[in-house]
C-alpha positions, -999 to +999 in steps of 0.1 A: -747-006-842-748-043-834-775-056-811-770-068-775-789-084-747-795-073-711-816-084-681-827-071-648-842-091-619-865-075-593-877-093-562-913-082-560-919-099-526-892-079-509-894-048-531-857-049-539-834-057-568-825-095-567-788-094-559-767-125-563-790-144-586-772-167-611-783-165-647-772-187-676-778-180-713-779-208-739-782-204-777-807-230-791-803-246-826-828-274-829-820-298-801-785-283-796-780-261-765-748-241-763-739-222-732-731-186-742-728-168-709-731-172-671-735-141-649-746-132-614-767-101-607-752-072-588-767-050-561-790-034-587-804-068-599-785-064-632-754-081-646-722-061-648-723-055-686-745-070-712-753-107-708-747-109-746-726-080-756-724-064-791-692-083-801-709-117-794-744-108-805-762-131-831-798-134-839-816-167-831-834-185-804-820-183-768-829-193-733-822-173-702-823-195-671-827-178-638-816-199-609-843-185-586-842-214-560-807-206-549-816-169-546-848-177-527-830-200-503-802-174-497-828-147-489-849-169-466-878-171-490-876-208-497-906-221-476-914-258-477-895-282-499-897-286-528-897-250-539-926-239-560-901-220-582-866-233-585-853-228-621-871-203-643-863-207-680-874-181-705-871-190-742-872-162-767-861-151-802-840-122-813-846-114-850-832-079-853-794-078-855-793-041-847-816-041-817-812-039-779-831-068-764-839-064-727-855-094-709-863-085-673-877-108-646-901-098-618-897-126-592-914-137-560-914-172-544-948-181-560-948-163-593-929-144-620-934-123-651-913-111-679-917-089-710-895-074-737-882-043-720-863-013-734 
């Protein structure tokens, strides 16, 4: 079965899924960045469907960009300008053409963490 990529964003400051957060996915090839997908999280903090589905999956280096500033402003968590976190890029590699890659984001106005999920 071909691989695919999913994500999930949780707002740890509010203890809720991060609904309405825009995410972009770029494939990186040297200095070339190619936009592959753009999604918005649903009420569960996930995208409707894989961000990179099986029929589009390819191994390589990618960057998920979480547009956290827009989300933080919309939820009243923006604080003083400029925001401490505005755009959160996560660059990672996918080497196994048959694997499910899951890259979640735990987000608050002053910190974030990620890991390879399942």
